[in-house]
N, C-alpha and C positions, 0 to 999 in steps of 0.2 A: 704516410707514416705507418708503421707497423703498431700492433697492439703494444709491444714492448717498448718502442720508441715513444709512444704516447704516454706510457707509465713512466719512463725515465724523465720525460719532460715535466710532467705532472709532479713527480717527487722533487725534482730540482727546483721547480718553482715554489712549491711549498717550503722546502728547506730554505731557499733565499728569503722568503717572506718572514719566516721564523727568525732567521739570523738578523735581519733589519729590524724586527721588533725588539728582540733581545737586546741588540746594540743600543737602542734608545732607552733603555731602562736602567734604573739604579740597582746596584748589586742587592740592596735590601729588598727591592720588589722582586727581583729574580729568585731570590732565596726564600721568599715568603710563602708560608703554607696557608691557603684559605681556611682550612680545617684539619684536623687530625687525620682524616680519611682521604683528603685530596693531596695530590703531589703539588710541590712548588714548581715554578717554571723550570727551575734548574733540574728538577727531578724528571720533568717531562722531556726536556731536551737530552738528558743523560739516557733516558729509556729509548728514544729514537736513535741515538748513537749506538745503542746495544742492539736494539731489536731489528733495524733494517739489515745490518750485516748478518744477523742470525738468519733472517728469512732468505737472504740471498744464498747463504751457504747451504740452507736446506734445498733450495732449488737446484743449485749446482750438484748436490748429491743425488737428487732425484734424476737429473740429466744423465748422470754417470750410472745409476742404478735404478732404472725405472720400476716403478711399482712398490718400492720400499715405503715403510711408514714414515710419516713426517709430522712435525708439530710439537706443541708444547702447551702447558696450561699457564694460568696466572701465578702459580707457586714454583716455576722454573727457577732454579738457582741463579742462572746468569741474569735473568729478568730482575730478581729481587736484589741481587747485589748492585746492579747498575743503579738503582734508585735509592739504595741505603744511605742514611745520613753519613756514614763513614765515607762512602764513595763520593757523594757530591760535596761534602765539606772538604775533601782532600784535593779538589781540583779547582782551578780558577775558571771564571766564566770565559776569558779568552781562550783557554786550552779547550774547554768544552765546545765552544763555537768553531775552533780549528777542527776538532774531531768531527763536528757536524758537516762542515764543508767537505772532508774527506769521505764522508758517507756517500756523497753524490757520485763520486768516482766508483766507489764500490758497487753501487746499484747499477750504474751504467755498465760496468765491465761484466757484472754478473748476469744481467737479464737483458741487456741491450740488443743481443744478437741471437735469440732463441728463435728456432724456426716454429712455424705453425704446427707442425708435427709434435715437436717438443711441448709446446704450450697446451696441446690436447691430451697428452699423455696423463692418465689418471693414477692416483696413489691414495692409499688409505691414510686418514689422519689419525694421530694418537688421541686426539680430542674427538670424542663420539659425537658432538654437536655438529662437526663438519662432515663426518662420513668420508666417503671416496670423492676426491675432487681433482680436477685437472690443474696442472701447473698455473695456468691463466688465472684461476681462482686464487691461488697464493699471492700472485703479483698483484691482482686487483685488490683483494680484500685485506692481505696482511702486509703489503708494502704500500701501495698507492692510497688507498682509502684509509689505512692506518695512520700514515703521517699527516693526511688531512684532517682526520679526527682529532689528532693532538695539536695540530695548528689552532683549531677551534677551542680545544681545552685551555690553551694559553690565553685566547681572548677572553674566555670565560672567567679565568683567574683574574685577569686585568679589570674585567667589569665589576668584579667584587671589591675593587680598591676604591671604587668612586662612590 
């Protein structure tokens, strides 16, 4: 398996586990915020649904225009909108889970067939903490590890209920 195929498999497995976890929860639990600063499970899933396609699109743009600047910060409008109360209150859990299921295909079609040369291509991040990184970093850190981190966040939320 290639690096990108491994990432696609890992992302799909994380998403599948998230879907199964959420399906087994009450709507009240899914929409519960542990604290004012923490996201509800609904917000976490909404973030994943927005973030993974964002990063796939960034990679696709970098493949087309190598070396261009990439990235965003925590105050990015799309990120904030995805987790806003207005957004998550307006969507059903079933709709959000369907959107999460569709993210798997977006990730696979966007990164599944990148070549070693494309993965090694470096570009500067808009986030100074990252500096200049290869596309493989974006896939590993901002797609694969990112969804795994949020899977853990869901489990931490659930542990606070007990």
